[in-house]
C-alpha positions in Angstrom: -189.6 51.2 17.5 -189.2 54.9 16.7 -190.4 55.9 20.1 -187.9 53.6 21.8 -185.2 55.4 19.8 -186.6 58.8 20.7 -186.4 58.1 24.4 -182.8 56.8 24.0 -181.9 60.1 22.4 -183.8 62.1 25.0 -181.9 60.4 27.7 -178.6 61.1 25.9 -179.6 64.8 25.6 -180.7 65.2 29.2 -177.4 66.8 30.2 -177.9 69.6 27.7 -180.7 71.1 29.6 -184.5 70.8 29.7 -185.1 73.5 27.0 -182.9 71.9 24.4 -184.2 68.4 25.2 -187.9 69.4 24.8 -187.2 71.2 21.5 -185.5 68.0 20.2 -188.4 65.8 21.4 -190.9 68.0 19.6 -189.0 68.0 16.4 -188.6 64.2 16.4 -192.3 63.7 17.1 -193.2 65.9 14.2 -190.9 64.0 11.9 -192.3 60.7 13.1 -195.8 61.8 12.1 -194.8 62.3 8.4 -192.7 59.1 8.3 -189.3 60.8 8.6 -186.2 59.5 10.2 -183.9 61.0 12.7 -180.1 61.0 12.7 -178.1 62.5 15.7 -174.5 63.3 15.4 -172.4 61.7 18.1 -170.9 65.1 19.1 -174.4 66.5 19.9 -174.8 64.1 22.9 -171.4 64.8 24.4 -170.3 67.7 26.6 -167.0 68.8 28.1 -167.4 68.8 31.9 -167.2 72.3 33.3 -164.1 73.3 35.2 -164.9 73.3 38.9 -163.6 76.4 40.7 -164.2 78.1 44.0 -167.0 80.7 44.1 -165.5 84.1 43.3 -167.7 86.0 45.8 -166.8 83.5 48.5 -163.1 84.0 47.9 -163.5 87.8 48.1 -165.5 87.6 51.3 -162.9 85.3 52.9 -160.1 87.7 51.9 -161.9 90.6 53.3 -162.6 88.7 56.6 -158.9 87.9 56.9 -158.0 91.5 56.3 -160.4 92.7 59.0 -159.1 90.1 61.4 -155.5 91.1 60.9 -156.4 94.8 61.2 -158.3 94.2 64.4 -155.3 92.3 65.9 -153.0 95.0 64.8 -155.2 97.7 66.4 -155.2 95.8 69.7 -151.4 95.4 69.7 -150.9 99.1 68.9 -153.5 100.3 71.4 -152.4 102.7 74.1 -153.0 101.7 77.7 -156.3 103.0 79.1 -155.6 106.6 79.9 -155.7 107.8 83.5 -155.7 111.4 84.6 -157.2 113.9 87.0 -161.0 114.2 86.7 -162.1 117.8 86.9 -165.4 118.3 88.6 -167.9 120.6 86.8 -171.0 122.4 88.0 -173.8 120.8 90.0 -177.1 122.0 88.6 -179.9 121.1 91.0 -177.6 118.5 92.5 -176.6 116.8 89.2 -172.9 116.1 89.3 -171.0 117.1 86.2 -167.4 116.4 85.0 -165.3 118.4 82.6 -164.2 116.9 79.3 -161.3 118.8 77.7 -161.0 119.6 74.0 -159.4 117.0 71.8 -159.5 114.8 68.7 -161.6 111.6 68.3 -163.5 109.4 65.9 -167.0 109.2 64.7 -168.1 105.8 63.4 -166.3 102.5 63.3 -163.3 101.0 61.4 -163.9 98.4 58.8 -162.5 95.6 61.0 -164.8 96.2 64.0 -166.9 93.1 64.5 -170.7 93.4 64.2 -170.5 97.0 62.9 -173.4 98.3 60.7 -173.6 100.2 57.5 -175.0 103.2 59.5 -171.5 103.6 61.1 -169.8 104.4 57.8 -167.6 106.2 57.0 -165.1 106.4 60.0 -164.6 110.2 60.4 -162.0 112.2 62.4 -163.5 114.7 64.8 -161.8 117.7 66.3 -163.6 119.2 69.3 -162.0 122.6 70.0 -163.8 123.4 73.2 -164.3 122.0 76.6 -167.7 120.8 77.8 -169.1 119.2 80.9 -171.2 116.1 81.0 -173.3 114.6 83.7 -171.2 112.1 85.7 -174.2 109.7 85.8 -177.3 109.2 83.8 -180.2 111.3 85.0 -181.9 109.5 87.9 -185.5 109.2 89.1 -184.4 111.5 92.0 -183.3 114.1 89.5 -186.5 113.8 87.5 -188.6 114.1 90.7 -187.1 117.5 91.4 -188.5 118.6 88.0 -192.0 117.4 88.5 -192.2 118.5 92.1 -191.3 122.0 90.9 -194.1 122.0 88.3 -191.8 121.1 85.4 -191.5 118.2 82.9 -195.2 118.5 82.1 -195.9 116.7 85.4 -194.8 113.5 83.7 -193.9 110.8 86.2 -192.3 107.8 84.4 -193.1 104.3 85.4 -190.2 102.4 87.1 -191.5 98.9 86.3 -191.3 98.2 90.1 -187.5 98.1 89.9 -187.1 101.0 92.2 -186.6 104.7 91.7 -184.1 106.8 93.7 -180.6 106.5 92.1 -181.6 104.3 89.3 -181.6 106.0 85.9 -184.9 107.4 84.9 -186.6 105.3 82.2 -189.5 105.6 79.8 -188.1 108.9 78.6 -188.7 110.2 75.0 -186.6 112.8 73.2 -189.5 115.3 73.8 -189.3 114.5 77.5 -185.6 115.4 77.5 -186.4 118.8 76.1 -189.0 119.4 78.9 -186.4 118.5 81.5 -183.7 120.7 80.0 -186.2 123.6 79.7 -186.9 123.3 83.4 -183.2 122.9 84.4 -182.2 125.9 82.3 -185.0 128.0 83.8 -183.8 127.2 87.3 -180.1 127.7 86.7 -179.9 130.4 84.0 -177.5 128.2 82.1 -177.7 126.3 78.8 -177.7 122.6 79.5 -178.4 120.4 76.6 -178.1 116.9 75.2 -174.7 115.8 73.8 -174.1 115.6 70.1 -173.3 112.2 68.6 -169.7 113.2 68.0 -169.3 114.4 71.6 -170.9 111.3 72.9 -168.5 109.0 71.1 -165.6 111.1 72.2 -166.7 110.9 75.8 -167.5 107.2 75.6 -164.1 106.2 74.2 -162.4 108.4 76.8 -159.1 108.7 74.9 -159.2 105.2 73.4 -158.9 106.4 69.8 -161.2 104.2 67.7 -161.7 101.4 70.2 -165.3 100.3 70.7 -165.3 100.9 74.5 -163.8 103.3 77.0 -161.8 100.4 78.5 -160.6 99.0 75.1 -161.8 96.2 72.9 -163.8 93.9 75.2 -166.7 94.3 77.5 -168.3 92.0 80.1 -171.0 92.2 82.7 -168.3 93.1 85.3 -167.9 96.4 83.5 -171.4 97.3 82.5 -175.1 96.4 82.9 -176.3 94.5 79.8 -177.1 91.0 78.7 -173.8 89.6 80.0 -174.5 86.3 78.3 -173.5 88.1 75.0 -170.2 89.9 75.8 -168.1 91.6 73.1 -164.6 90.5 72.1 -162.8 87.8 74.0 -164.5 88.5 77.4 -166.2 85.7 79.3 -169.9 85.3 79.5 -171.6 86.7 82.6 -174.9 87.6 84.3 -178.0 89.1 82.8 -179.8 91.2 85.5 -182.8 92.0 83.3 -183.3 95.5 84.7 -181.5 98.8 85.4 -179.0 99.2 88.2 -178.3 102.2 90.4 -176.0 104.7 88.7 -172.3 104.5 89.7 -172.4 100.7 90.4 -169.9 100.2 87.6 -166.5 101.8 87.3 -166.1 105.2 85.6 -164.1 105.6 82.4 -160.9 107.7 82.2 -163.0 110.9 81.9 -164.8 110.1 85.2 -168.1 109.2 83.5 -170.2 106.2 84.5 -172.5 103.9 82.4 -171.6 105.3 79.0 -172.1 101.7 77.9 -175.3 99.9 79.1 -177.9 100.5 81.7 -180.1 102.8 79.5 -179.9 104.2 76.0 -179.1 107.9 75.9 -180.7 110.4 73.5 -178.4 112.7 71.7 -179.3 115.9 69.8 -178.6 114.7 66.2 -181.3 114.2 63.6 -181.1 110.8 62.0 -178.9 110.3 58.9 -178.2 106.9 57.4 -174.4 107.4 57.7 -171.7 109.9 58.6 -170.8 111.0 55.1 -172.2 114.5 55.8 -170.9 115.0 59.3 -168.8 118.1 59.8 -166.6 116.6 62.6 -166.4 119.6 64.8 -168.6 118.2 67.6 -171.8 120.0 66.6 -175.0 117.9 66.3 -176.4 117.2 62.8 -179.5 119.2 62.1 -179.9 117.9 58.6 -181.5 114.6 57.7 -184.8 113.2 59.1 -185.5 115.1 62.3 -188.6 113.1 63.0 -186.1 110.6 64.3 -183.3 111.3 66.8 -180.2 109.2 67.5 -179.7 107.1 70.6 -176.4 105.7 71.9 -174.9 103.3 74.4 -177.1 100.3 74.6 -178.9 99.2 77.7 -179.6 96.6 80.3 -181.3 94.4 77.7 -178.9 94.7 74.8 -175.9 92.5 73.7 -172.4 93.7 74.0 -172.0 94.7 70.3 -175.0 97.1 70.6 -173.1 99.1 73.3 -170.1 99.9 71.1 -169.3 103.6 71.0 -170.1 103.7 67.2 -173.4 101.8 67.5 -176.4 104.0 66.8 -180.2 103.5 66.6 -183.0 105.9 65.9 -186.5 106.5 67.3 -189.3 109.0 66.8 -189.1 111.9 69.3 -192.3 111.0 71.3 -191.5 107.3 71.8 -190.9 106.1 75.4 -189.6 102.7 76.5 -188.2 101.0 79.6 -184.5 101.4 78.5 -184.6 105.0 77.2 -182.9 107.6 79.4 -181.1 110.9 79.4 -177.6 112.3 80.0 -176.9 116.1 79.8 -174.1 118.4 78.8 -173.1 122.0 78.7 -170.5 123.9 76.6 -167.8 125.7 78.6 -166.7 129.1 77.4 
């Protein structure tokens, strides 16, 4: 009889939690062994149902998402038209066409409301580039690279083209170390100081006067504007084709600064050492030489990436000797 009462009380106490229930059961069994009796107050078996409220973190996340959405909509409404202007041709080292980028102000990183941004893009910084520089109109091509190797430069390295074709396609399978070999040869031939862009210069040139927009043409990108996995466009753009390989430089329209393929086709090495964010960036256009210099920054996305990976603020890192079939090079030179 006592055991039937015990299980009745255990069932009544089940809502108080397993720990309390087991302690009660052990106590009752001990009392039953010595012939004791058990009395349970009615209040011990009743509970006030907890008040059901929305998850606090969920509320906060929803609020923040709404704020980002409203900020993004406001940015689009207030955005200036894509700038147009006269493109000034620069030098032509060994036949590489350059265009001049004038001094100006820009941004480094992405605003909080930008979709699919990463923590590595924090914080959004103002940049002020107080000098003009020139930048290669196109990504360096296989033809450009062949001039280096045929002249005894670039360590004789002849990158594989994956049977996609050479010529005017951007050279691929290029490491950061390879870029330095190419620049050493080019500077030796011309007597000038050509170099990679800094990350701040790269974002300034990629946005081409579009303030903190993710692309030189604004807030959306599709496969009509760049070579990437067009099945994954960015913004409200429609899905498009995925060509699965590089395309000849100049196939897609230039931005307002006269530069082609800043988004897509191949990733482009910049001079900066890797840092996890922009908190230590000076903002004057110079590359960061602090941080982990075993890794260098790459920008722009490629033929294989999704739209969000081509945003001006997007950044990845790789070790300096690593080559891959979507790693390429674009060059620059400071103008006095």
